C-alpha positions, 0 to 999 in steps of 0.5 A: 500499500502507498502512503504517497497519495495520503501524504499529498492530501495532507500537505494539501490540506495544510497548505489550504489551512494556512492560506484561508488562517493567512487570508483570515488575519489578512481581512481581520487586519483590513477591518481594524484598519478601517476601524481606526481610519473611521475613529480618527475621521470621527474625532476629526469631525467633532474638532472642525466642528468645534473650530468652525463653530463660534461668532463672526463678522461679515461684509457685504456688497449687494446690488438690487432694482427699485422701481417709482411709479413704474420708474427705474431708480438706476442709481442704485448699482450697489449696497453695502452692508454688515452682519454680526452672527454666531455660527454652531456646526452639529455632530460631523462637521461637514453635514451641517450647522447653524447660524444665526446673524443680525445683518443692515444693507443700506445705499444712496443714490439720486432721486427719481421723483425730484431731481437733485436730491437724493434718496435711500433704501435700506434694509435690517434682517434677523436671520436663521440659516441652515448651512450645509459644507462639503470638505474637498481636502483632507483636514477639511480647512476648505469647504464648498457649501450651500445654505438656506434660511428664514429671517424676518426684516424690515425694509424702506425706501425714502426717495427725497429728504422731505418725501412722507408716508414712505414705503416700508414695512415688517415681514418675511425673509428668504436666503439661498446661496453658495459658499466656499469655506478657506482655511476653517475661519474665511467664508466668502458666498454668493447669494440672493435675498428676498426682502420683505416688502417688494410690491406696494401702491399703499404708500404716497408713490408706487413702489416695487422692489426686486430680490438683493444678489450679494457677494459677503465674506465672513471672518470666524472670530 
């Protein structure tokens, strides 16, 4: 009787068992590496969420279109503004955050109804936005994002200094925009704001205001 086939079978079984053990060990190592990576990312997310939360200051440069008695006021090419607020990122920094801020915009131009006079347009708001960012670098200091929110505010227009019963009112504000975050603290936004008063014939003269389109810069303190 030859033992050669039995020996060969035993060797094959041993080799297969060894391979299976090695493969199982490699799989365990792979899973452990994955768990370690997820833990490191979660720690980094929490760290960045904390860094990106806090008080911020901002400057706004905007434009809009205004009509008085059906005549477009072409003297409002730019409106300037400031904002101050607080933002808080929740959980994973690239998922979502909330920010609450106050904002003031205003501009001066030539009057439509009185030659040689100046007109003013102002809007003051308190806003709450949902902010969503997606990091684009390994350390999550740079990100692209979107935001949207609601607010309440007042807007008013005065066509000339002695004008009475000028268009103004309180109402709902809508904010929508895209953003770019640079090195965590610097944020540039392109957005639109829908003001509380857009059309009115209830004052001394008719008034129609368009959406406000703006670029803004926020600095996280």
